[in-house]
N, C-alpha and C positions, 0 to 999 in steps of 0.2 A: 505495501499501499505505500502511496507519495503521501510523504508530511504534507499534511493540509488539505489534504483530498477530502472534498465532502460526501465520498463513498463509505459508507458504512453498511457490514455484514449484519443484518436483521434477524436473518435465519439460516440455518444450517441444515441438511439432509443427507445424513450419510448411511441410512436406514438400509441395511443388508446389502454391505460394501464392500466385504469380505476383509472390513480393518481386526487386525491380532494387538495384541500389546497392552498398554496399559491406555486410560485418558489422559490425556498433555494436561498439564497447568496452565501453559500456555493459550487456552481456550477463556481463561478466566481474563484476558487482555480482550476480549471481543465486547465489549461494555455496550453496544448497542443491541445485543443479540436476544431476540425475542422468542425464539425457537429452536431448540435444541434435540435433534433426531439422531440419535448414534443405534437405536436399535436392532436386537440381529445382525449382530457383529459376532467376533471371538474377542473382546476385550476382558480383561481380567484384573484384578489388582482393586483400590479405594476409588470412590469419586473424590478425586481434586478438590482441596478445599479452596481454591481459587477460583472455583467456581461459584464462590458466595460473592464475586465482585459483580456478579452479572445482573446488576438491580433491575434490567428492563426485562429480564427471561421469566416469561409467562407458561412454556410449556419445556417440559425437559423428560426425553423418552430415553431409557436404557434398557428394558428388557431385551430379553432372547440374548446375555451376554454372561458371563461369567466373573460378573463384580464381586467381592468380598468386602466383609467389612460393616462397617455401621456407614449412616449417612452423615456426614462432615454436619458441626452445630453451626458452623458457618453460613450451608443452605435454610437456615431457619430465617436468615433476616433479609429472604427474598420475597418482596412483599408485593411484588408483580404476580409471584408462582400462582398459577391455578392447577397445574396438574404435573405430577413426578412418577 
């Protein structure tokens, strides 16, 4: 992304994209994100606490993965979150 660019990522749908590994904490820098769908992949590990920075996030889908651990308390501050 070009510095100062007016473009912002508001939705990211990678459902069934064959992703493996862990969810990168860098997703927390997509601060305009409203929808995040990472369902039906082979993602493992914990949800990164950095996702708690996504204050505009309304829908987050992680089903169909191999995630472990508890939901990070940082996600409790997502006041726009309607679906997890």
